[in-house]
C-alpha positions in Angstrom: -34.1 -10.1 20.1 -30.5 -9.5 19.0 -29.7 -6.1 20.5 -27.5 -3.1 18.8 -25.7 -0.4 20.4 -25.6 2.9 19.2 -22.1 2.5 17.4 -23.2 -0.7 15.8 -26.1 0.8 14.3 -24.1 3.8 13.3 -21.7 1.6 11.7 -24.4 -0.4 10.2 -26.2 2.6 8.5 -23.3 4.1 7.0 -22.4 0.8 5.4 -25.7 0.8 4.0 -25.5 4.3 3.0 -22.1 3.7 1.3 -23.3 0.4 -0.4 -26.4 2.5 -2.0 -24.2 4.9 -3.4 -21.9 2.5 -4.8 -24.8 0.8 -6.5 -26.1 4.3 -7.7 -23.2 5.1 -9.2 -22.8 2.1 -11.4 -26.2 2.1 -12.5 -25.9 5.8 -14.0 -22.6 4.7 -15.4 -24.5 1.5 -17.0 -27.5 3.7 -18.1 -24.9 6.4 -19.5 -23.1 3.6 -21.8 -26.1 2.2 -22.8 -27.7 5.3 -24.2 -24.5 6.5 -25.9 -22.7 3.7 -27.4 -20.4 5.7 -29.4 -19.4 7.9 -26.6 -18.7 4.9 -24.2 -14.9 4.9 -24.0 -15.1 8.6 -22.9 -18.0 7.8 -20.4 -16.1 5.3 -19.3 -12.9 7.0 -18.4 -14.8 9.8 -17.0 -16.4 7.3 -14.5 -13.1 5.9 -13.9 -11.5 9.0 -12.9 -14.3 9.5 -10.9 -13.8 6.1 -8.9 -10.0 6.5 -8.8 -10.4 9.2 -6.5 -11.8 6.5 -3.9 -10.0 3.2 -4.9 -6.9 1.7 -6.5 -8.6 0.0 -8.8 -9.3 1.0 -12.6 -12.6 -0.2 -14.1 -11.0 0.6 -17.3 -7.5 -0.5 -18.6 -5.6 2.3 -17.9 -2.2 0.9 -16.2 -0.7 4.0 -14.6 3.1 4.8 -15.0 4.2 5.4 -11.6 2.8 4.1 -8.7 2.9 6.0 -5.1 3.0 4.2 -1.9 3.1 6.4 1.4 4.5 5.1 4.7 3.9 7.5 7.4 4.2 7.0 11.5 5.0 4.0 13.0 6.4 1.0 10.8 5.3 -2.1 12.2 3.1 -5.1 11.8 -0.6 -4.5 12.3 -3.5 -6.9 11.3 -5.5 -3.9 10.8 -7.8 -5.0 7.8 -10.2 -2.3 7.9 -9.6 -0.6 3.7 -10.2 2.4 5.0 -7.9 2.7 7.8 -5.3 5.8 8.0 -2.5 3.7 9.5 0.1 4.1 6.8 2.8 2.2 9.0 1.3 -1.3 9.0 4.0 -3.5 7.0 1.3 -6.2 6.0 -0.4 -3.7 4.0 2.4 -2.3 2.5 4.0 -5.4 1.3 0.7 -6.1 0.0 0.3 -2.9 -2.2 3.9 -3.9 -3.6 3.0 -7.2 -4.4 -0.1 -5.6 -6.1 2.3 -3.3 -7.8 4.3 -6.0 -9.3 1.2 -8.3 -10.3 -0.3 -5.4 -12.6 3.1 -5.0 -14.2 4.1 -1.5 -13.1 7.8 -0.2 -13.7 8.3 2.7 -11.4 7.3 3.5 -7.7 7.7 6.5 -5.6 7.9 5.6 -1.9 6.7 8.8 0.0 8.1 8.5 3.6 7.1 10.5 6.8 8.0 8.4 10.0 10.3 8.3 12.6 10.9 4.7 12.0 9.5 1.5 14.0 10.0 -2.0 14.8 13.4 -3.9 13.2 11.6 -6.9 11.1 9.0 -4.9 9.7 11.4 -2.5 8.3 14.2 -4.9 7.2 11.1 -7.0 5.4 9.6 -3.9 3.6 13.2 -3.4 2.4 13.8 -6.9 1.3 10.4 -6.8 -1.0 11.7 -3.8 -2.7 15.4 -5.1 -3.1 13.5 -8.2 -4.6 11.3 -6.5 -6.9 14.4 -4.1 -7.9 16.4 -7.7 -8.5 13.9 -9.6 -10.2 11.2 -7.6 -11.8 13.5 -4.5 -12.9 10.9 -2.3 -11.2 12.5 1.4 -10.4 12.3 2.5 -6.7 12.6 6.2 -6.0 12.3 7.5 -2.3 11.0 10.9 -1.4 11.7 11.8 2.4 9.5 14.6 3.5 9.2 16.2 7.3 10.8 13.1 9.0 12.3 10.0 7.5 14.5 8.6 10.3 15.9 5.0 11.4 13.6 2.4 10.5 12.5 4.8 7.4 15.8 5.4 6.2 16.6 2.1 6.4 13.7 1.1 3.4 14.8 4.3 2.0 18.3 2.9 1.4 16.3 -0.1 -0.7 15.7 2.6 -3.4 17.4 3.6 -6.5 17.3 7.2 -5.1 16.6 9.2 -2.3 15.1 12.6 -2.6 14.2 15.3 0.3 14.2 18.4 1.4 16.8 20.8 2.6 14.9 20.7 6.0 14.2 17.0 6.1 14.8 15.2 9.3 16.5 11.6 8.8 19.1 9.7 10.1 19.1 7.9 13.3 20.6 5.1 11.8 20.9 2.6 14.9 18.9 0.2 17.0 17.3 1.0 20.6 15.6 -1.2 23.6 14.0 0.6 26.5 13.5 -1.0 29.8 11.9 1.0 32.6 13.3 0.2 36.2 10.3 1.0 38.1 12.1 -0.5 41.4 12.3 2.8 43.2 8.5 3.5 42.8 7.9 -0.1 43.7 9.6 0.2 47.4 7.8 3.6 47.5 4.3 2.4 47.4 5.0 -1.2 48.4 4.5 -3.1 45.3 6.3 -6.2 44.8 6.0 -9.2 42.2 6.5 -12.8 42.7 8.3 -14.3 39.6 8.2 -18.1 38.9 10.2 -18.9 36.0 11.9 -21.7 34.3 14.9 -20.2 33.3 17.3 -17.6 34.9 16.4 -15.2 31.9 12.8 -15.6 31.3 11.7 -12.3 32.8 14.6 -10.4 31.3 13.5 -6.7 31.3 11.2 -7.0 34.7 10.5 -3.2 35.4 10.2 -3.8 39.2 14.0 -5.5 39.6 17.8 -4.2 38.9 18.7 -5.8 35.5 21.9 -7.5 36.1 25.3 -7.6 34.2 24.8 -10.5 32.5 21.2 -9.5 31.4 22.7 -6.2 29.9 25.1 -7.9 28.5 22.8 -10.4 26.3 20.6 -7.6 25.5 23.2 -5.7 24.2 24.6 -8.3 22.3 21.4 -8.2 20.2 21.6 -4.6 19.5 24.8 -5.1 18.2 23.5 -8.1 16.0 20.2 -6.0 14.8 22.9 -2.9 14.8 25.1 -4.4 11.9 22.4 -5.8 10.0 21.1 -2.0 9.6 24.5 -1.4 8.4 24.8 -3.5 5.9 21.4 -2.8 4.4 22.6 0.8 4.4 26.0 -0.2 2.7 24.1 -2.4 0.0 21.7 -0.3 -0.8 23.5 2.7 -0.9 26.6 1.3 -2.4 28.7 2.6 0.5 31.6 1.4 2.3 30.3 -0.4 5.7 32.9 1.5 7.6 31.5 4.8 6.1 28.2 3.9 7.1 29.4 3.3 10.6 30.9 6.3 11.1 27.7 7.9 10.5 25.6 5.6 12.2 25.9 6.5 15.7 22.1 7.6 16.1 22.5 11.1 15.1 20.1 13.1 13.1 20.7 14.8 9.9 19.0 17.8 8.4 18.6 16.8 4.6 21.6 19.1 3.6 23.6 17.1 6.1 22.3 14.1 4.5 23.3 15.0 0.7 26.4 16.3 1.7 27.2 12.6 3.5 25.8 10.8 0.7 22.4 9.5 2.6 20.7 11.0 -0.1 21.2 11.7 -3.7 19.3 15.0 -4.5 17.6 17.9 -2.8 14.0 18.2 -4.4 10.6 18.0 -4.5 8.1 15.6 -5.6 7.5 16.9 -8.8 11.8 16.3 -9.0 11.3 12.9 -8.3 8.2 12.1 -10.4 9.8 14.1 -13.4 13.4 12.1 -12.9 11.5 8.9 -12.4 9.4 9.2 -15.6 12.5 9.8 -17.6 14.3 7.1 -16.2 11.4 4.5 -17.6 11.2 6.6 -21.0 7.7 8.3 -20.3 6.9 11.4 -22.5 4.8 14.0 -21.7 3.1 14.2 -17.9 3.2 10.3 -16.5 -0.1 8.8 -15.2 0.5 8.6 -11.1 -1.9 6.2 -8.8 -1.4 6.2 -5.0 -1.6 2.5 -4.2 -2.3 3.0 -0.5 -6.4 3.9 -1.6 -8.3 0.5 -1.1 -9.4 -1.8 -4.1 -13.1 -2.0 -4.9 -12.8 -5.8 -3.8 -11.6 -4.7 -0.5 -14.2 -2.1 -0.1 -17.1 -4.2 -0.6 -15.3 -7.0 1.5 -15.4 -4.5 4.3 -19.4 -4.3 3.9 -19.5 -8.2 4.3 -19.9 -8.6 0.1 -16.7 -10.5 -1.3 -16.3 -9.9 -5.2 -14.9 -12.8 -7.1 -11.8 -10.7 -8.6 -9.3 -12.7 -7.2 -8.5 -16.3 -5.6 -5.0 -15.3 -4.6 -4.5 -16.0 -0.8 -4.2 -13.1 1.5 -0.8 -12.6 3.3 -0.2 -14.3 6.7 -0.8 -11.7 9.2 2.1 -11.6 11.5 1.2 -9.8 14.6 3.3 -7.9 17.6 3.1 -9.7 21.0 4.6 -8.0 23.7 5.6 -10.6 26.7 7.3 -8.8 29.3 9.9 -8.3 26.5 11.1 -5.1 24.8 11.5 -4.7 21.3 14.0 -3.6 19.4 12.9 -0.4 17.3 14.7 1.3 14.6 13.5 4.4 15.8 
């Protein structure tokens, strides 16, 4: 007989309960539409607003004027497919949300950043996606930097048409870092040693239980310099600043919002309301713009999490890229 753990039983119960709630909601919506055909649009819009609080998918054609994407925490690739995940730094999901926005022909996006940075490749991929959508699809991007938007987070912000922040926002930290622990003294003290069999002299580079050679330090420094130059070029292109000016600002130091504004790293000291209003004016929206958060899961993803796949789309999911640590430290924009 198949045995379930207490946790598995709880998860199964939660999924069944959530599915029943969804079925009840849709049933009542259908009854309401059938009983009041003259008011179907009004009722459907009310239901849509209720569901939109939970999901990024409208059940009526109510396209938003401005999409919001939140990026917070460490920015890196992750294979986390949970639609209810609170991981807002997953580069795969961020890029997938940007693709959804393009497919829905939305012309304005506000990127809200609250992150100390992340891996170089993940930050670059999001930057390149934003730049591509600006160039090829005419989508306008504004960045709103919140508490912290440093290093890889600033890398992403620099891809946007304009950057907003508060006077006390912490940003900057433009640079690349790699950390390798030296545990040789600890190993000698407790009598711990490693025997390494390798195919080449650099195969165990970063081994914490031996001293790093000068050749290894030089090799890693060259990698850091190469990645750092990519960062400089990205900021220079995104901000339309001379690369030598960027280099002067990019010694790894952090800036307050006031200092970043004085150094042309941001465009305006303002609030989210300021950013949304300015973005709405840019795309010629009169009145209060309709805004939707694209971090929320679509109903298709919600049902898939319950093991039920809806035939809403046959599009291939983006290939997941996982970070694998194999004794080699990561280059970080952090």
